[in-house]
C-alpha positions in Angstrom: 123.0 83.0 107.0 119.4 84.2 106.8 118.4 86.2 103.8 117.2 89.7 104.5 114.6 91.6 102.5 117.2 94.2 101.4 119.2 91.3 99.9 116.5 90.7 97.3 114.6 94.0 97.0 115.7 97.4 95.7 114.1 100.9 95.9 113.8 100.7 92.1 111.7 97.5 92.4 109.4 99.0 95.0 106.4 100.9 93.7 103.4 102.6 95.2 100.0 103.4 93.7 100.5 100.8 90.9 97.3 100.5 88.8 96.4 96.9 87.8 92.9 96.1 86.8 93.2 92.4 87.2 95.5 89.6 88.4 96.7 88.9 84.9 97.4 92.6 84.3 99.3 92.7 87.6 101.5 89.7 86.6 102.2 91.5 83.2 103.3 94.6 85.1 105.6 92.6 87.4 107.1 90.8 84.3 107.7 94.1 82.6 109.5 95.6 85.5 111.6 92.4 86.1 112.6 92.2 82.5 113.7 95.9 82.6 115.7 95.4 85.8 117.2 92.0 85.2 118.8 91.7 81.8 119.1 87.9 82.0 115.3 87.6 81.9 112.5 88.3 79.4 109.0 89.5 79.9 107.5 86.4 78.4 109.6 84.0 80.5 108.8 85.8 83.7 105.1 86.2 82.9 104.7 82.6 81.8 106.4 81.2 84.9 104.3 83.4 87.2 101.1 82.4 85.4 102.1 78.7 85.6 102.6 79.0 89.3 99.2 80.7 89.8 97.5 77.9 87.9 98.7 75.5 90.6 96.9 77.6 93.2 96.6 81.2 94.1 99.5 82.9 95.8 97.0 85.2 97.6 97.7 84.7 101.3 94.8 86.7 102.7 94.6 90.0 104.5 95.2 91.8 101.1 98.6 90.1 100.5 99.8 88.2 97.5 103.3 86.7 96.9 103.5 85.5 93.3 106.6 83.5 92.9 108.5 81.2 90.6 111.8 79.7 89.7 113.6 81.0 86.5 116.3 79.3 84.5 118.2 82.5 83.8 117.7 84.2 87.1 121.1 85.2 88.6 119.9 85.4 92.2 116.8 85.8 94.3 114.9 88.9 93.1 112.0 90.7 94.8 109.5 93.3 93.5 107.1 95.0 95.9 103.9 96.8 94.7 101.4 98.7 96.7 98.3 98.9 94.4 96.2 102.0 93.9 93.1 99.9 94.2 92.4 96.4 95.5 92.0 93.6 92.9 90.4 90.2 93.0 93.2 87.6 93.3 91.4 84.4 94.3 93.0 84.7 97.8 92.5 82.1 100.4 90.2 84.4 102.4 88.4 85.7 99.3 89.4 89.3 100.1 91.0 91.5 97.4 94.7 92.2 97.3 96.5 95.5 97.5 100.1 94.5 98.6 102.1 92.3 96.2 105.6 90.9 96.7 106.8 89.0 93.7 109.7 86.6 94.2 111.9 85.0 91.6 114.7 82.6 92.3 117.2 80.6 90.3 115.8 77.3 89.1 118.0 75.3 91.4 117.4 77.4 94.5 114.8 75.3 96.2 115.9 75.8 99.8 116.5 79.5 99.4 113.1 79.8 97.7 111.3 78.3 100.7 113.3 80.3 103.3 112.5 83.5 101.6 108.8 82.6 101.2 108.7 81.7 104.9 110.3 85.0 105.8 107.9 87.0 103.6 104.8 85.2 105.0 106.0 85.8 108.5 106.5 89.6 107.9 103.1 89.9 106.1 101.3 88.0 108.9 102.0 91.0 111.2 99.3 93.7 111.0 101.8 96.5 111.9 104.0 95.5 109.0 101.2 95.5 106.5 99.9 98.9 107.7 103.4 100.5 107.4 103.6 99.3 103.8 100.1 100.6 103.0 101.0 104.0 104.4 104.2 104.4 102.3 104.0 107.4 100.0 106.9 106.6 97.6 108.9 103.6 96.3 111.8 104.5 98.5 109.6 104.7 101.6 107.9 101.4 100.7 111.4 99.8 100.3 112.5 101.2 103.7 109.4 100.0 105.5 109.6 96.5 103.9 113.2 96.1 105.1 112.4 97.1 108.7 112.0 94.1 111.0 109.2 94.1 113.5 
């Protein structure tokens, strides 16, 4: 059974016009939101794991997209957070372009196959210009969530 975006994302974890002045600040904002929404996690655990993953290589895919991701020991299930940034930030992306759409993915530590399946699905969605444009046009968290869940 394929995992759908609505299985891992919620309207409450979809935000538009998020202000982040840097990649590090963005990861802190993601960690804050996840720690608020997922009681099994802590800000420090989420932030540290996301930062560890970025040190292995940037999760900036190009075309203004980043998919920071990691595995977490106390993560109950796959969890997504989607931010549309108010301004583009430098993210060390593969194409050297700044980022304005960010989908953070956290999965349980043992969920290797699921992790790869979801990353593949996200990369496929974000590779489509129409999908990216719909997300960039969203005016609210609810609209961003709805657009993210629509298949092309």
